[in-house]
N, C-alpha and C positions, 0 to 999 in steps of 0.2 A: 504494499500500502504505500503509496507516494502521499507525502506530506500534503501536497494539491488538492489529493480525496479528499482530505480531512474539513478543507472549507469551501470547496465548490460543489453546483448541483452535478447530476446525470447529463448535463449538455456541456457541462464545463464553465460553468459563470460560477462568480465567484456567487457565496449563497450569506446574505447576513445573518441568519438564523446560526447557521454551522458556525460562521466566523465568531459570534457572539458563546456562542456554548464551549468553541476550542480555547478560545483566549480565557473565554472567562475560567475555564479549569486551571489554565496555565496558575494564572491570577492566584486562585484561589487556595493550587498546591504553593504559589511561591509566600501566602500568608500564612499557609498554615508551619513552614515552615521556618520561618518569622517569628510566630507564636510560638514553637518551640525551642529557638536559638535563642531568642531573649526572655523568653518565663514570662510577661508582662501580662498584669491581669484585664486588660481591654484590648487586646486583639481577638481574642474567640470571638465580642461582639462585632470586631471590626469583619473577621471573618464570614459573619453568620449575616451582616447587612450585603456583604458583597456578593454569597451566594445566593441570597435574596435577589439582588440586583439581576444578576446571570441569569436564574431560572425564570424571574417577572420578567425580564426581557424577550427570553425566546415565546414565554408563554404568551404574552400580549401580542408579539410576530404572529405568532401562530392563528389566537384567537381572532386577529384583525384579518389574516385570508383566510380562515374560515366564512367570516360575516363577508366578505366580499366574493367568493362566490359563492354563499348563498344568492344574494343582491344577483349578481349576476344569473343564475340559474332562474330568478323568479322573472327575471324582465326575459329570457331567451320561451318562459313559459307563457308568456300572454299574448 
């Protein structure tokens, strides 16, 4: 698997959702390492915030795409 396949769609175009998920996971891993290395009390909260942000961004994109597809199906059936 090439690195390009992690952030692109089947047609080779860059995927916003895949990009957010992949680099969000890298960022969260870095924050986790930072948390363990420095043993700071506030870093787990920061990690949770970033995790919710990355997950929420992907979920929001999926919801918007589903609503757009639903609207297009409604227009095609009229």
